[in-house]
C-alpha positions in Angstrom: -10.3 -39.2 55.2 -8.4 -41.5 52.5 -11.1 -40.6 49.8 -10.5 -37.1 50.8 -7.2 -37.6 50.2 -7.6 -39.1 46.4 -9.9 -36.4 45.6 -7.4 -33.8 46.4 -4.5 -35.7 44.6 -7.0 -36.0 41.0 -8.1 -32.2 41.3 -4.3 -31.0 41.6 -3.2 -33.4 38.7 -6.3 -32.3 36.6 -5.1 -28.5 37.1 -1.8 -29.3 36.2 -3.2 -31.0 33.1 -5.2 -28.0 32.3 -2.5 -25.4 32.4 0.0 -27.7 30.7 -2.2 -27.9 27.8 -2.8 -24.2 28.1 1.2 -24.0 27.3 1.5 -25.9 24.7 -0.9 -24.1 22.7 0.1 -20.8 23.3 3.7 -22.2 22.4 2.8 -23.8 19.0 1.4 -20.4 18.4 4.7 -18.6 18.6 7.0 -21.5 17.7 8.2 -20.2 13.9 8.7 -16.3 14.0 8.6 -16.4 10.8 5.3 -18.1 10.2 3.9 -15.1 10.8 0.4 -13.6 12.6 -2.9 -16.2 13.4 -4.9 -13.4 13.3 -6.4 -13.6 9.4 -4.0 -11.1 7.8 -1.6 -11.9 5.2 1.6 -13.2 5.6 4.6 -11.2 4.4 4.1 -12.7 0.5 1.1 -12.7 -1.6 1.5 -15.7 -4.3 -0.5 -15.2 -6.9 -0.3 -19.5 -7.4 -2.8 -19.4 -4.5 -6.8 -19.5 -4.1 -7.5 -15.8 -6.1 -11.1 -16.1 -6.3 -12.0 -14.5 -2.8 -10.8 -11.1 -4.8 -10.4 -7.9 -3.2 -11.7 -6.3 0.2 -13.9 -3.2 0.4 -12.1 -1.4 2.9 -14.3 -3.4 6.0 -12.4 -4.8 8.9 -12.8 -7.7 11.4 -12.3 -7.3 14.9 -8.6 -8.1 14.3 -8.2 -5.3 11.5 -8.3 -7.7 8.6 -9.9 -7.0 5.6 -13.1 -8.4 5.4 -13.5 -10.1 1.8 -16.3 -7.8 -0.2 -15.2 -9.5 -3.6 -13.3 -8.3 -6.5 -16.1 -5.8 -7.4 -15.3 -3.2 -4.4 -12.5 -2.0 -6.6 -14.7 -1.5 -9.4 -15.1 2.4 -8.9 -11.6 2.9 -8.9 -11.4 0.7 -12.2 -13.4 2.7 -14.0 -11.7 5.9 -13.8 -7.8 4.3 -13.9 -5.4 2.5 -16.4 -3.0 0.1 -15.0 0.3 1.2 -16.3 2.7 -1.3 -16.1 7.2 -1.5 -17.1 8.3 -4.7 -16.2 11.0 -5.9 -18.3 14.0 -4.0 -18.8 13.9 -2.7 -22.3 10.1 -2.6 -23.0 8.5 0.5 -22.8 5.3 1.3 -20.1 2.3 -0.5 -20.9 -1.2 0.3 -20.5 -4.3 -2.0 -19.5 -8.0 0.2 -20.1 -10.6 0.6 -17.8 -12.7 -1.7 -19.5 -9.9 -4.5 -19.4 -9.8 -3.8 -15.5 -13.2 -4.5 -14.6 -12.4 -8.4 -15.9 -10.4 -8.5 -12.9 -7.0 -9.9 -15.0 -4.1 -11.1 -12.8 -0.7 -11.3 -14.0 2.6 -12.0 -12.1 2.9 -7.9 -11.4 -0.8 -7.1 -11.0 -3.1 -10.0 -9.0 -5.6 -10.5 -6.3 -4.8 -12.6 -3.1 -7.3 -12.8 -0.4 -9.0 -9.7 0.6 -6.4 -7.6 -1.6 -5.3 -6.2 -4.9 -1.6 -6.9 -5.0 1.0 -5.0 -6.4 4.6 -7.3 -7.2 7.6 -6.4 -8.7 11.3 -7.3 -8.8 14.1 -5.0 -9.4 17.5 -6.4 -11.1 19.8 -3.2 -11.6 19.8 0.1 -12.2 16.3 -0.1 -14.6 13.4 0.9 -12.4 10.2 -0.9 -12.8 6.3 0.3 -12.1 2.6 -1.1 -12.1 0.5 1.3 -10.6 -3.1 2.6 -11.2 -3.3 5.8 -13.1 -6.2 7.7 -12.1 -8.0 10.1 -14.8 -9.6 12.4 -16.2 -7.2 15.0 -15.0 -7.6 18.1 -12.6 -6.9 20.9 -11.2 -4.6 21.5 -8.3 -7.0 24.7 -7.0 -10.1 21.9 -6.7 -10.8 19.6 -4.2 -9.7 15.8 -5.2 -9.1 13.1 -2.7 -7.3 9.7 -3.1 -8.0 7.3 -0.3 -6.6 3.9 0.2 -6.0 0.9 2.8 -2.7 -0.7 2.5 -0.2 -2.8 3.7 3.5 -2.5 3.0 6.5 -4.3 3.4 10.1 -3.2 4.5 12.4 -4.7 1.4 16.0 -5.4 0.3 15.6 -2.4 -1.9 16.5 1.2 -0.8 13.3 2.8 -1.5 10.1 2.3 -3.9 7.2 4.9 -4.1 3.6 3.1 -3.4 0.9 6.4 -4.1 1.7 9.6 -6.3 0.1 13.3 -7.1 1.3 13.6 -11.3 0.7 15.9 -13.9 -0.2 15.6 -17.1 2.7 16.8 -19.7 3.8 16.6 -23.5 7.5 15.8 -22.1 8.8 13.9 -19.2 8.5 15.7 -16.1 9.4 14.6 -12.5 6.3 13.9 -10.3 5.2 16.7 -8.1 4.4 14.3 -5.3 5.5 10.8 -4.2 4.8 8.8 -1.0 7.5 6.3 -0.4 9.0 3.7 1.6 12.9 4.3 2.5 15.0 1.7 3.8 17.6 4.2 5.4 16.8 7.9 4.2 18.4 11.0 5.5 16.8 14.3 5.7 18.3 17.3 7.4 20.9 15.5 9.5 19.0 13.1 10.6 18.1 9.0 9.3 15.0 7.4 9.1 14.8 3.9 9.2 12.2 2.1 7.4 10.0 5.2 7.1 7.3 6.5 5.3 8.4 9.6 3.2 6.9 12.5 1.4 9.3 13.4 -1.4 7.9 17.1 -3.6 9.2 18.7 -6.1 8.6 22.4 -7.3 10.2 23.9 -9.9 12.5 26.6 -9.0 13.7 24.9 -5.6 13.9 21.5 -6.2 12.7 18.5 -3.7 11.3 19.2 -0.5 11.4 15.8 1.9 9.0 15.0 4.4 9.5 12.5 6.7 5.9 11.4 7.8 6.3 8.2 10.0 7.5 4.9 11.0 6.6 2.2 8.0 2.9 0.9 10.2 3.0 -2.9 10.8 -0.5 -4.4 8.9 -2.9 -2.7 7.4 -3.7 1.4 7.7 -5.1 4.0 5.9 -3.5 6.8 3.4 -5.0 9.8 2.0 -3.8 12.6 -0.1 -6.4 15.6 -0.5 -5.7 18.6 -3.0 -7.3 21.7 -2.6 -7.2 25.4 -2.8 -3.5 25.0 -3.8 -2.7 23.2 -0.5 -1.5 19.1 -0.4 -2.6 17.7 2.8 -1.1 13.8 4.3 -3.1 11.7 6.4 -2.2 8.8 8.1 -5.2 6.9 10.0 -7.2 9.6 9.9 -4.3 12.0 11.1 -3.1 14.9 9.5 0.6 14.2 8.6 1.4 17.5 6.8 0.2 20.3 4.6 2.4 21.6 1.7 1.8 25.3 -0.1 1.6 24.0 -3.9 0.3 27.3 -5.3 3.4 26.9 -8.0 1.0 23.9 -9.3 -1.9 26.0 -10.6 -1.5 25.4 -14.1 -0.9 21.7 -13.4 -2.9 19.1 -15.1 -2.8 16.5 -12.0 -3.8 13.1 -11.7 -3.3 10.3 -8.7 -1.3 7.0 -8.9 -1.3 4.3 -6.1 0.2 0.5 -6.8 4.4 0.3 -6.9 7.1 1.9 -9.1 10.8 0.7 -7.5 12.0 4.0 -8.2 15.6 5.3 -6.9 18.4 5.9 -9.1 21.1 3.5 -7.8 20.9 0.5 -9.2 19.1 -2.0 -7.2 18.7 -5.8 -6.5 15.1 -7.1 -4.4 11.4 -7.9 -4.6 8.2 -5.8 -2.7 4.8 -5.8 -3.0 2.5 -3.2 -2.0 -1.0 -4.5 -1.2 -4.5 -2.7 -1.3 -7.8 -3.4 0.4 -9.8 -0.4 -0.6 -9.4 2.1 -2.6 -11.6 5.1 -3.5 -11.4 8.6 -5.8 -13.7 11.9 -5.1 -13.8 15.1 -7.1 -15.2 17.9 -6.2 -16.7 19.6 -8.4 -17.1 15.9 -10.1 -15.2 15.2 -13.4 -15.3 12.9 -15.8 -13.6 11.9 -19.2 -11.8 9.1 -21.0 -8.1 8.4 -20.8 
């Protein structure tokens, strides 16, 4: 009887210890709410001074949804038909890094590789706008089929807004972008305020701006696509069509895509943000070629 009692006490004590160990482990994982997820995806910032030799991913994901490292060369197709346009210092005009330089994988404070991401990183301090964007070339017609697809991650910010994708047009003079995909801290559209939201901003000559609320900013990585075909623009997020816009008025435009970070907004703003891209692809039908 005594032996049976000791056995029962031992088993009871063992179960208590096992349960306690499990609770302790779970507590450590969530003890710091600012520590980020342990799933392997990047934290809210992408510091350049960490090991960047991992390069950038090619769009594949593991079971947790985190991009799988495939090397910086996974961006070669995009770099081969893009230039980096950057304007990061007040009073200094826009500068350009050409495809040949991009294919050597340069890194700066505003354009660098971090884990499985290509990161665009900017600070705005006042009214001067800043940019760090890949500009696709050559230009194309809105009547043909042209597609930009990216897997990326966006942050909330102290800024009021920023632009992370564009469909732009080439002219000999300054023009408003026909389409910007933006993040907005709080955007009022048709009497309703959308907070921490993705907003498409179309510009039509003659009628002006048309702002379209798309969806709340996704947590973590998501896929965004802008497709132009037969004088229409299709915007999709995670393979779900979010909006179609008739752009017949753009028939004579010489268009191109942009992706990265443009600290837009006419009001003075102060803050830092990043856009992190793990996959990027441009497709054109009929195919196009040419130099910038």
